[in-house]
Structure formats: C-alpha cells, structure tokens
N, CA and C atoms as an extended XYZ file, in Angstrom:
528
Properties=species:S:1:pos:R:3:atomname:S:1:resname:S:1:resid:I:1 pbc="F F F"
N        12.833       74.050       23.278 N   MET     1
C        11.423       73.919       22.988 CA  MET     1
C        10.961       72.522       23.384 C   MET     1
N         9.845       72.406       24.040 N   ALA     2
C         9.334       71.116       24.497 CA  ALA     2
C         8.944       70.247       23.307 C   ALA     2
N         9.242       68.972       23.431 N   LEU     3
C         8.959       68.018       22.362 CA  LEU     3
C         7.465       67.773       22.249 C   LEU     3
N         6.953       67.932       21.060 N   SER     4
C         5.565       67.617       20.757 CA  SER     4
C         5.583       66.562       19.662 C   SER     4
N         4.959       65.407       19.919 N   ALA     5
C         4.938       64.330       18.932 CA  ALA     5
C         4.322       64.809       17.622 C   ALA     5
N         3.270       65.610       17.717 N   ALA     6
C         2.610       66.124       16.511 CA  ALA     6
C         3.543       67.046       15.730 C   ALA     6
N         4.276       67.891       16.443 N   ALA     7
C         5.207       68.808       15.780 CA  ALA     7
C         6.348       68.033       15.129 C   ALA     7
N         6.844       67.017       15.825 N   LEU     8
C         7.910       66.195       15.274 CA  LEU     8
C         7.428       65.492       14.004 C   LEU     8
N         6.235       64.945       14.044 N   LEU     9
C         5.661       64.280       12.876 CA  LEU     9
C         5.527       65.258       11.716 C   LEU     9
N         5.015       66.442       11.982 N   THR    10
C         4.844       67.457       10.940 CA  THR    10
C         6.182       67.822       10.315 C   THR    10
N         7.203       67.975       11.146 N   ARG    11
C         8.537       68.327       10.635 CA  ARG    11
C         9.092       67.207        9.763 C   ARG    11
N         8.903       65.961       10.194 N   LEU    12
C         9.420       64.839        9.405 CA  LEU    12
C         8.639       64.652        8.107 C   LEU    12
N         7.376       65.000        8.096 N   GLN    13
C         6.587       64.906        6.868 CA  GLN    13
C         7.089       65.891        5.818 C   GLN    13
N         7.764       66.939        6.238 N   ALA    14
C         8.305       67.933        5.309 CA  ALA    14
C         9.649       67.498        4.707 C   ALA    14
N        10.231       66.436        5.224 N   PHE    15
C        11.511       65.934        4.720 CA  PHE    15
C        11.297       65.345        3.328 C   PHE    15
N        12.137       65.738        2.376 N   ASP    16
C        11.983       65.269        0.995 CA  ASP    16
C        12.807       64.022        0.683 C   ASP    16
N        13.483       63.483        1.670 N   GLY    17
C        14.291       62.292        1.459 CA  GLY    17
C        15.712       62.587        1.011 C   GLY    17
N        16.002       63.845        0.733 N   ARG    18
C        17.333       64.211        0.241 CA  ARG    18
C        18.000       65.303        1.081 C   ARG    18
N        17.327       66.405        1.233 N   ALA    19
C        17.906       67.562        1.923 CA  ALA    19
C        17.822       67.346        3.427 C   ALA    19
N        18.936       66.900        4.008 N   VAL    20
C        18.937       66.552        5.429 CA  VAL    20
C        19.017       67.776        6.337 C   VAL    20
N        19.078       68.957        5.756 N   GLY    21
C        19.115       70.171        6.568 CA  GLY    21
C        17.948       70.260        7.533 C   GLY    21
N        16.772       69.884        7.062 N   ILE    22
C        15.598       69.919        7.939 CA  ILE    22
C        15.758       68.942        9.098 C   ILE    22
N        16.407       67.811        8.838 N   LEU    23
C        16.635       66.829        9.909 CA  LEU    23
C        17.631       67.384       10.928 C   LEU    23
N        18.629       68.077       10.447 N   GLY    24
C        19.572       68.727       11.359 CA  GLY    24
C        18.888       69.757       12.241 C   GLY    24
N        17.932       70.479       11.654 N   GLU    25
C        17.161       71.450       12.436 CA  GLU    25
C        16.317       70.754       13.499 C   GLU    25
N        15.681       69.665       13.125 N   VAL    26
C        14.864       68.898       14.074 CA  VAL    26
C        15.750       68.400       15.212 C   VAL    26
N        16.886       67.860       14.842 N   GLU    27
C        17.827       67.340       15.831 CA  GLU    27
C        18.282       68.445       16.786 C   GLU    27
N        18.654       69.577       16.235 N   ALA    28
C        19.120       70.687       17.072 CA  ALA    28
C        18.019       71.187       17.999 C   ALA    28
N        16.803       71.172       17.517 N   GLU    29
C        15.684       71.691       18.299 CA  GLU    29
C        15.264       70.744       19.420 C   GLU    29
N        15.283       69.450       19.167 N   TYR    30
C        14.684       68.502       20.099 CA  TYR    30
C        15.642       67.560       20.829 C   TYR    30
N        16.872       67.420       20.391 N   ARG    31
C        17.715       66.344       20.925 CA  ARG    31
C        17.979       66.403       22.417 C   ARG    31
N        17.848       67.524       23.030 N   GLY    32
C        18.059       67.615       24.471 CA  GLY    32
C        16.858       67.173       25.292 C   GLY    32
N        15.742       66.945       24.637 N   GLU    33
C        14.515       66.554       25.328 CA  GLU    33
C        14.586       65.092       25.768 C   GLU    33
N        14.099       64.811       26.952 N   ALA    34
C        14.156       63.453       27.511 CA  ALA    34
C        13.435       62.436       26.640 C   ALA    34
N        12.364       62.844       25.995 N   GLU    35
C        11.548       61.913       25.196 CA  GLU    35
C        11.971       61.839       23.733 C   GLU    35
N        13.009       62.550       23.366 N   TYR    36
C        13.385       62.676       21.959 CA  TYR    36
C        13.582       61.314       21.283 C   TYR    36
N        14.473       60.499       21.797 N   LEU    37
C        14.743       59.215       21.138 CA  LEU    37
C        13.516       58.304       21.156 C   LEU    37
N        12.750       58.339       22.230 N   ASP    38
C        11.522       57.535       22.280 CA  ASP    38
C        10.573       57.942       21.149 C   ASP    38
N        10.414       59.244       20.965 N   ALA    39
C         9.506       59.749       19.936 CA  ALA    39
C        10.001       59.404       18.540 C   ALA    39
N        11.297       59.513       18.319 N   VAL    40
C        11.859       59.209       17.009 CA  VAL    40
C        11.743       57.714       16.718 C   VAL    40
N        12.041       56.880       17.702 N   ILE    41
C        11.915       55.426       17.524 CA  ILE    41
C        10.478       55.051       17.175 C   ILE    41
N         9.523       55.698       17.829 N   ALA    42
C         8.107       55.402       17.571 CA  ALA    42
C         7.703       55.734       16.135 C   ALA    42
N         8.469       56.587       15.463 N   LEU    43
C         8.157       56.970       14.080 CA  LEU    43
C         8.990       56.206       13.043 C   LEU    43
N         9.877       55.336       13.489 N   ALA    44
C        10.799       54.649       12.579 CA  ALA    44
C        10.091       53.812       11.517 C   ALA    44
N         8.968       53.229       11.851 N   ALA    45
C         8.246       52.381       10.901 CA  ALA    45
C         6.980       53.055       10.389 C   ALA    45
N         6.957       54.369       10.428 N   HIS    46
C         5.776       55.116        9.975 CA  HIS    46
C         5.443       54.737        8.537 C   HIS    46
N         4.167       54.812        8.188 N   ASP    47
C         3.755       54.405        6.839 CA  ASP    47
C         4.074       55.442        5.761 C   ASP    47
N         4.532       56.621        6.148 N   GLN    48
C         4.986       57.612        5.173 CA  GLN    48
C         6.503       57.525        5.054 C   GLN    48
N         6.975       57.399        3.834 N   GLU    49
C         8.404       57.212        3.595 CA  GLU    49
C         9.256       58.329        4.198 C   GLU    49
N         8.837       59.577        4.036 N   ALA    50
C         9.619       60.701        4.557 CA  ALA    50
C         9.769       60.618        6.069 C   ALA    50
N         8.713       60.231        6.738 N   VAL    51
C         8.736       60.143        8.201 CA  VAL    51
C         9.647       59.001        8.646 C   VAL    51
N         9.474       57.830        8.048 N   SER    52
C        10.289       56.671        8.407 CA  SER    52
C        11.769       56.928        8.124 C   SER    52
N        12.065       57.435        6.937 N   SER    53
C        13.461       57.708        6.575 CA  SER    53
C        14.066       58.799        7.448 C   SER    53
N        13.288       59.841        7.733 N   GLY    54
C        13.782       60.907        8.593 CA  GLY    54
C        14.015       60.440       10.017 C   GLY    54
N        13.091       59.653       10.535 N   ALA    55
C        13.223       59.160       11.911 CA  ALA    55
C        14.444       58.257       12.053 C   ALA    55
N        14.657       57.363       11.105 N   THR    56
C        15.807       56.464       11.200 CA  THR    56
C        17.120       57.217       10.997 C   THR    56
N        17.091       58.269       10.187 N   TRP    57
C        18.276       59.119       10.033 CA  TRP    57
C        18.608       59.770       11.370 C   TRP    57
N        17.588       60.236       12.065 N   LEU    58
C        17.798       60.878       13.365 CA  LEU    58
C        18.329       59.883       14.404 C   LEU    58
N        17.840       58.659       14.368 N   ILE    59
C        18.354       57.626       15.274 CA  ILE    59
C        19.833       57.393       14.982 C   ILE    59
N        20.156       57.206       13.719 N   LYS    60
C        21.546       56.973       13.311 CA  LYS    60
C        22.436       58.147       13.738 C   LYS    60
N        21.970       59.363       13.520 N   ALA    61
C        22.747       60.550       13.899 CA  ALA    61
C        23.001       60.587       15.402 C   ALA    61
N        22.009       60.256       16.188 N   ALA    62
C        22.168       60.245       17.644 CA  ALA    62
C        23.198       59.204       18.063 C   ALA    62
N        23.128       58.022       17.472 N   LEU    63
C        24.079       56.960       17.803 CA  LEU    63
C        25.491       57.340       17.372 C   LEU    63
N        25.624       57.920       16.198 N   GLU    64
C        26.945       58.344       15.723 CA  GLU    64
C        27.529       59.450       16.595 C   GLU    64
N        26.662       60.226       17.196 N   ARG    65
C        27.083       61.316       18.080 CA  ARG    65
C        27.500       60.785       19.458 C   ARG    65
N        27.280       59.515       19.710 N   GLY    66
C        27.702       58.926       20.969 CA  GLY    66
C        26.586       58.626       21.943 C   GLY    66
N        25.354       58.941       21.574 N   GLU    67
C        24.236       58.583       22.453 CA  GLU    67
C        24.020       57.078       22.374 C   GLU    67
N        23.502       56.520       23.443 N   ALA    68
C        23.211       55.090       23.486 CA  ALA    68
C        21.730       54.911       23.795 C   ALA    68
N        21.157       53.886       23.218 N   LEU    69
C        19.770       53.567       23.510 CA  LEU    69
C        19.694       52.818       24.831 C   LEU    69
N        18.710       53.137       25.627 N   SER    70
C        18.469       52.369       26.847 CA  SER    70
C        17.941       51.002       26.440 C   SER    70
N        17.871       50.082       27.389 N   ALA    71
C        17.319       48.758       27.093 CA  ALA    71
C        15.883       48.883       26.591 C   ALA    71
N        15.105       49.742       27.220 N   ALA    72
C        13.706       49.930       26.804 CA  ALA    72
C        13.632       50.526       25.401 C   ALA    72
N        14.506       51.471       25.088 N   GLN    73
C        14.513       52.054       23.743 CA  GLN    73
C        14.945       51.027       22.701 C   GLN    73
N        15.913       50.200       23.053 N   SER    74
C        16.331       49.143       22.135 CA  SER    74
C        15.187       48.186       21.859 C   SER    74
N        14.486       47.792       22.899 N   GLU    75
C        13.349       46.881       22.710 CA  GLU    75
C        12.262       47.535       21.869 C   GLU    75
N        12.032       48.831       22.061 N   ALA    76
C        11.057       49.547       21.236 CA  ALA    76
C        11.504       49.549       19.773 C   ALA    76
N        12.802       49.705       19.543 N   LEU    77
C        13.317       49.671       18.174 CA  LEU    77
C        13.124       48.293       17.558 C   LEU    77
N        13.388       47.228       18.322 N   TRP    78
C        13.198       45.866       17.783 CA  TRP    78
C        11.733       45.666       17.411 C   TRP    78
N        10.837       46.263       18.187 N   ASP    79
C         9.408       46.156       17.871 CA  ASP    79
C         9.067       46.851       16.559 C   ASP    79
N         9.764       47.936       16.258 N   GLU    80
C         9.496       48.715       15.040 CA  GLU    80
C        10.141       48.111       13.798 C   GLU    80
N        11.297       47.508       13.945 N   ILE    81
C        12.104       47.081       12.806 CA  ILE    81
C        11.356       46.208       11.788 C   ILE    81
N        10.584       45.210       12.182 N   PRO    82
C         9.931       44.391       11.153 CA  PRO    82
C         9.027       45.176       10.201 C   PRO    82
N         8.535       46.323       10.624 N   ALA    83
C         7.629       47.113        9.788 CA  ALA    83
C         8.347       48.222        9.006 C   ALA    83
N         9.653       48.336        9.148 N   ILE    84
C        10.400       49.349        8.387 CA  ILE    84
C        10.584       48.807        6.979 C   ILE    84
N         9.955       49.475        6.015 N   ARG    85
C         9.917       48.916        4.662 CA  ARG    85
C        10.516       49.801        3.572 C   ARG    85
N        10.860       51.021        3.895 N   TYR    86
C        11.430       51.897        2.877 CA  TYR    86
C        12.950       51.750        2.875 C   TYR    86
N        13.517       51.679        1.681 N   TRP    87
C        14.927       51.325        1.573 CA  TRP    87
C        15.849       52.295        2.315 C   TRP    87
N        15.575       53.596        2.289 N   GLN    88
C        16.464       54.526        2.987 CA  GLN    88
C        16.406       54.298        4.498 C   GLN    88
N        15.229       54.056        5.016 N   ALA    89
C        15.080       53.783        6.445 CA  ALA    89
C        15.783       52.475        6.800 C   ALA    89
N        15.647       51.478        5.936 N   GLN    90
C        16.327       50.202        6.170 CA  GLN    90
C        17.842       50.396        6.181 C   GLN    90
N        18.338       51.204        5.245 N   LEU    91
C        19.767       51.480        5.189 CA  LEU    91
C        20.248       52.158        6.470 C   LEU    91
N        19.493       53.134        6.968 N   HIS    92
C        19.885       53.820        8.206 CA  HIS    92
C        19.973       52.844        9.377 C   HIS    92
N        19.034       51.919        9.463 N   VAL    93
C        19.073       50.931       10.545 CA  VAL    93
C        20.304       50.046       10.400 C   VAL    93
N        20.562       49.586        9.174 N   CYS    94
C        21.743       48.746        8.953 CA  CYS    94
C        23.017       49.500        9.330 C   CYS    94
N        23.104       50.769        8.960 N   GLN    95
C        24.290       51.569        9.271 CA  GLN    95
C        24.405       51.862       10.764 C   GLN    95
N        23.318       51.745       11.488 N   SER    96
C        23.315       51.982       12.937 CA  SER    96
C        23.746       50.761       13.734 C   SER    96
N        23.788       49.622       13.106 N   ALA    97
C        24.057       48.362       13.820 CA  ALA    97
C        25.364       48.391       14.601 C   ALA    97
N        26.346       49.104       14.110 N   ALA    98
C        27.645       49.162       14.800 CA  ALA    98
C        27.539       49.812       16.173 C   ALA    98
N        26.469       50.546       16.417 N   TYR    99
C        26.299       51.290       17.664 CA  TYR    99
C        25.260       50.669       18.597 C   TYR    99
N        24.682       49.562       18.177 N   LEU   100
C        23.587       48.972       18.936 CA  LEU   100
C        24.041       47.775       19.751 C   LEU   100
N        23.372       47.568       20.864 N   THR   101
C        23.561       46.369       21.668 CA  THR   101
C        22.316       45.523       21.460 C   THR   101
N        22.518       44.299       21.033 N   PHE   102
C        21.404       43.427       20.673 CA  PHE   102
C        21.076       42.457       21.799 C   PHE   102
N        19.859       42.507       22.275 N   SER   103
C        19.370       41.473       23.187 CA  SER   103
C        19.169       40.212       22.348 C   SER   103
N        18.871       39.099       22.986 N   ALA   104
C        18.598       37.865       22.233 CA  ALA   104
C        17.419       38.076       21.284 C   ALA   104
N        16.363       38.728       21.773 N   ASP   105
C        15.207       39.003       20.920 CA  ASP   105
C        15.571       39.977       19.807 C   ASP   105
N        16.364       40.974       20.128 N   GLY   106
C        16.790       41.945       19.128 CA  GLY   106
C        17.623       41.289       18.034 C   GLY   106
N        18.508       40.380       18.424 N   ALA   107
C        19.328       39.667       17.447 CA  ALA   107
C        18.453       38.804       16.536 C   ALA   107
N        17.482       38.121       17.119 N   ALA   108
C        16.583       37.283       16.310 CA  ALA   108
C        15.748       38.138       15.357 C   ALA   108
N        15.281       39.271       15.847 N   THR   109
C        14.511       40.190       14.999 CA  THR   109
C        15.371       40.681       13.842 C   THR   109
N        16.577       41.095       14.148 N   MET   110
C        17.473       41.588       13.103 CA  MET   110
C        17.792       40.497       12.085 C   MET   110
N        18.049       39.294       12.546 N   ASP   111
C        18.351       38.193       11.634 CA  ASP   111
C        17.199       37.984       10.648 C   ASP   111
N        15.975       37.921       11.153 N   ARG   112
C        14.805       37.728       10.273 CA  ARG   112
C        14.625       38.899        9.319 C   ARG   112
N        14.839       40.102        9.810 N   TRP   113
C        14.621       41.300        9.014 CA  TRP   113
C        15.714       41.491        7.961 C   TRP   113
N        16.950       41.159        8.322 N   LEU   114
C        18.078       41.367        7.417 CA  LEU   114
C        18.136       40.346        6.285 C   LEU   114
N        17.661       39.150        6.509 N   THR   115
C        17.802       38.084        5.516 CA  THR   115
C        17.317       38.491        4.122 C   THR   115
N        16.109       39.034        3.964 N   PRO   116
C        15.719       39.441        2.607 CA  PRO   116
C        16.512       40.639        2.078 C   PRO   116
N        17.032       41.463        2.963 N   LEU   117
C        17.796       42.631        2.523 CA  LEU   117
C        19.128       42.235        1.894 C   LEU   117
N        19.615       41.050        2.219 N   LEU   118
C        20.872       40.569        1.641 CA  LEU   118
C        20.769       40.427        0.124 C   LEU   118
N        19.542       40.384       -0.386 N   HIS   119
C        19.304       40.197       -1.831 CA  HIS   119
C        18.541       41.378       -2.438 C   HIS   119
N        18.555       42.503       -1.772 N   HIS   120
C        17.817       43.692       -2.212 CA  HIS   120
C        18.371       44.204       -3.552 C   HIS   120
N        17.546       44.890       -4.299 N   ASP   121
C        17.975       45.473       -5.582 CA  ASP   121
C        19.039       46.553       -5.399 C   ASP   121
N        19.011       47.234       -4.292 N   ARG   122
C        19.949       48.334       -4.062 CA  ARG   122
C        21.254       47.813       -3.449 C   ARG   122
N        22.373       47.999       -4.164 N   PRO   123
C        23.655       47.475       -3.687 CA  PRO   123
C        24.051       47.965       -2.291 C   PRO   123
N        23.857       49.257       -2.002 N   PHE   124
C        24.247       49.751       -0.681 CA  PHE   124
C        23.477       49.037        0.419 C   PHE   124
N        22.234       48.736        0.177 N   LEU   125
C        21.443       48.031        1.181 CA  LEU   125
C        21.935       46.595        1.334 C   LEU   125
N        22.306       45.957        0.237 N   ARG   126
C        22.896       44.609        0.335 CA  ARG   126
C        24.182       44.667        1.156 C   ARG   126
N        25.018       45.641        0.851 N   ALA   127
C        26.309       45.754        1.526 CA  ALA   127
C        26.144       45.991        3.026 C   ALA   127
N        25.305       46.944        3.386 N   TRP   128
C        25.151       47.287        4.793 CA  TRP   128
C        24.358       46.239        5.561 C   TRP   128
N        23.513       45.473        4.881 N   SER   129
C        22.796       44.411        5.592 CA  SER   129
C        23.762       43.297        5.984 C   SER   129
N        24.760       43.035        5.153 N   VAL   130
C        25.793       42.057        5.521 CA  VAL   130
C        26.544       42.549        6.754 C   VAL   130
N        26.927       43.821        6.732 N   GLU   131
C        27.635       44.351        7.896 CA  GLU   131
C        26.771       44.255        9.152 C   GLU   131
N        25.499       44.626        9.039 N   ALA   132
C        24.612       44.572       10.205 CA  ALA   132
C        24.503       43.145       10.735 C   ALA   132
N        24.398       42.180        9.847 N   LEU   133
C        24.325       40.784       10.274 CA  LEU   133
C        25.613       40.367       10.981 C   LEU   133
N        26.738       40.843       10.497 N   CYS   134
C        28.016       40.554       11.166 CA  CYS   134
C        28.075       41.204       12.547 C   CYS   134
N        27.509       42.391       12.687 N   ARG   135
C        27.457       43.066       13.989 CA  ARG   135
C        26.595       42.280       14.971 C   ARG   135
N        25.504       41.725       14.479 N   VAL   136
C        24.660       40.869       15.320 CA  VAL   136
C        25.461       39.638       15.754 C   VAL   136
N        26.130       39.011       14.800 N   ALA   137
C        26.899       37.797       15.092 CA  ALA   137
C        28.054       38.060       16.053 C   ALA   137
N        28.628       39.254       16.009 N   ALA   138
C        29.723       39.585       16.928 CA  ALA   138
C        29.242       39.566       18.375 C   ALA   138
N        27.966       39.878       18.586 N   GLN   139
C        27.408       39.874       19.932 CA  GLN   139
C        26.695       38.565       20.262 C   GLN   139
N        26.269       37.847       19.241 N   HIS   140
C        25.526       36.589       19.420 CA  HIS   140
C        26.118       35.553       18.468 C   HIS   140
N        27.111       34.787       18.935 N   PRO   141
C        27.844       33.862       18.074 CA  PRO   141
C        26.980       32.831       17.339 C   PRO   141
N        25.769       32.599       17.818 N   GLU   142
C        24.916       31.627       17.124 CA  GLU   142
C        24.551       32.085       15.707 C   GLU   142
N        24.772       33.346       15.397 N   TYR   143
C        24.512       33.862       14.052 CA  TYR   143
C        25.796       33.933       13.213 C   TYR   143
N        26.881       33.415       13.747 N   GLY   144
C        28.171       33.479       13.062 CA  GLY   144
C        28.193       32.787       11.718 C   GLY   144
N        27.646       31.594       11.639 N   THR   145
C        27.643       30.857       10.378 CA  THR   145
C        26.842       31.602        9.317 C   THR   145
N        25.682       32.095        9.706 N   VAL   146
C        24.843       32.846        8.773 CA  VAL   146
C        25.575       34.102        8.298 C   VAL   146
N        26.222       34.801        9.203 N   ALA   147
C        26.939       36.030        8.856 CA  ALA   147
C        28.120       35.735        7.941 C   ALA   147
N        28.896       34.705        8.265 N   ARG   148
C        30.036       34.358        7.412 CA  ARG   148
C        29.570       33.925        6.022 C   ARG   148
N        28.485       33.145        5.957 N   ASP   149
C        27.944       32.729        4.655 CA  ASP   149
C        27.466       33.935        3.844 C   ASP   149
N        26.816       34.875        4.510 N   ALA   150
C        26.344       36.077        3.825 CA  ALA   150
C        27.523       36.898        3.308 C   ALA   150
N        28.568       37.007        4.109 N   ALA   151
C        29.754       37.757        3.690 CA  ALA   151
C        30.446       37.070        2.515 C   ALA   151
N        30.521       35.749        2.559 N   ARG   152
C        31.126       35.007        1.451 CA  ARG   152
C        30.338       35.232        0.158 C   ARG   152
N        29.021       35.165        0.256 N   ALA   153
C        28.176       35.380       -0.922 CA  ALA   153
C        28.332       36.816       -1.434 C   ALA   153
N        28.374       37.774       -0.523 N   ALA   154
C        28.499       39.182       -0.912 CA  ALA   154
C        29.859       39.477       -1.535 C   ALA   154
N        30.880       38.714       -1.172 N   ALA   155
C        32.209       38.913       -1.752 CA  ALA   155
C        32.201       38.648       -3.252 C   ALA   155
N        31.203       37.909       -3.732 N   GLY   156
C        31.075       37.654       -5.160 CA  GLY   156
C        29.965       38.460       -5.817 C   GLY   156
N        29.453       39.451       -5.122 N   ASP   157
C        28.358       40.269       -5.640 CA  ASP   157
C        28.796       40.999       -6.911 C   ASP   157
N        27.847       41.253       -7.793 N   SER   158
C        28.154       41.955       -9.045 CA  SER   158
C        28.486       43.428       -8.814 C   SER   158
N        28.057       43.991       -7.694 N   ALA   159
C        28.313       45.409       -7.414 CA  ALA   159
C        29.622       45.580       -6.640 C   ALA   159
N        30.478       46.443       -7.167 N   ALA   160
C        31.767       46.705       -6.523 CA  ALA   160
C        31.597       47.263       -5.112 C   ALA   160
N        30.538       48.052       -4.894 N   SER   161
C        30.328       48.644       -3.573 CA  SER   161
C        30.058       47.570       -2.521 C   SER   161
N        29.379       46.516       -2.905 N   VAL   162
C        29.106       45.422       -1.971 CA  VAL   162
C        30.393       44.681       -1.666 C   VAL   162
N        31.161       44.374       -2.693 N   ARG   163
C        32.437       43.671       -2.484 CA  ARG   163
C        33.384       44.500       -1.610 C   ARG   163
N        33.411       45.805       -1.848 N   ALA   164
C        34.290       46.684       -1.059 CA  ALA   164
C        33.879       46.711        0.410 C   ALA   164
N        32.582       46.772        0.674 N   ARG   165
C        32.086       46.796        2.059 CA  ARG   165
C        32.478       45.500        2.767 C   ARG   165
N        32.349       44.383        2.087 N   VAL   166
C        32.686       43.092        2.694 CA  VAL   166
C        34.178       43.019        3.005 C   VAL   166
N        34.999       43.558        2.126 N   ARG   167
C        36.449       43.564        2.406 CA  ARG   167
C        36.751       44.341        3.681 C   ARG   167
N        35.956       45.374        3.974 N   GLN   168
C        36.164       46.167        5.181 CA  GLN   168
C        35.739       45.419        6.443 C   GLN   168
N        35.076       44.294        6.270 N   LEU   169
C        34.584       43.526        7.417 CA  LEU   169
C        35.548       42.432        7.868 C   LEU   169
N        36.716       42.340        7.240 N   ASP   170
C        37.642       41.257        7.553 CA  ASP   170
C        37.920       41.112        9.045 C   ASP   170
N        38.238       42.215        9.719 N   ASP   171
C        38.549       42.142       11.153 CA  ASP   171
C        37.342       41.686       11.961 C   ASP   171
N        36.189       42.195       11.616 N   LEU   172
C        34.968       41.800       12.314 CA  LEU   172
C        34.667       40.314       12.095 C   LEU   172
N        34.861       39.848       10.879 N   LEU   173
C        34.597       38.441       10.559 CA  LEU   173
C        35.544       37.502       11.309 C   LEU   173
N        36.755       37.953       11.586 N   LYS   174
C        37.709       37.124       12.329 CA  LYS   174
C        37.230       36.856       13.760 C   LYS   174
N        36.430       37.788       14.275 N   ASP   175
C        35.969       37.677       15.661 CA  ASP   175
C        34.648       36.913       15.810 C   ASP   175
N        34.060       36.500       14.703 N   ILE   176
C        32.783       35.770       14.822 CA  ILE   176
C        32.903       34.350       14.336 C   ILE   176
C-alpha cells in the first residue's frame, strides 16, 4: 500500500502508548515504501504524545532490524530531536543511539539534548541517556570526558536499573 502521510499520522494517533501491535501493523504495511523512514522521522517530535512515541518506536524498530539512516535522514532526525519531549519517545531515541552514526552537528545536538535527561525522574531514561552519550563519545572523542563523568555519576544512582545499565557500558567506556 502506498505511503500516505495523513494515513500514517492517523494510525499513530490511535496508538495508546502501550499496545505496540498497532505499530507492528504500521511497520508491516509501510516499511517497504521508499518514503517510510522520512515520514516517520518527520513525526518524531509531533506535539501528540502517541504520535511522537509511536514514530520513535518505529525508528528504533527499523534500526534494530538492520536498516540504516541515510545522511539526509540522520540530519532530519537531528533537526527533530530538540523538540522530542515525551519520555517514551526520548527513551526510544536513546535506545537507538547504538545504531546511529553521528555527524559533528548530530553529536552536538545529542549532547545538548541528553544533558537534562541524565537527571530525569524516570530511571530508565537516566540509564539510557548515559548510554546514548557514551555512544556519541565513541564516535566523537571530544565528548569523552562528559560521557565518563556522566557514567561515573550514574554508577552511584539510587536506582538499581541505572547502576546496572552503567555496568554494561564498561567495554564502551574503555574505548572513549
């Protein structure tokens, strides 16, 4: 079925933030379309939580499946990231960092965007923002000190999930 931005938006508006079955249906229906990732990226910072969270979930799913963003798609994502404000969407972006290639501008955008997330109320978001910052630093060593400091601080976090995530970053931290 041909990709329609309006249809994609309507489908994502029906997402309740929990039942990802609808997202799997969207993915199955549209992922072969040439404009699919462009359309999903354009919705990543949508002002409706369901749309933003659904779009970022779809981006993450595509990356986990082995798809790669083109340079233009990556730049479009960096343009969207500062406006992504819902915690689930932010988490999806952080979890996608392992699959992304960061341009200098993309790394700077991520650094600015991730900094407040390091202190977020939600432990999983704190944990994954540290990992995302380390992924940026692995590609751009100028962020190494910031990433190591964030990991050190997170190692003393009150939430066990944050401490556990940081322990999993040992190998990555050795390389930055």
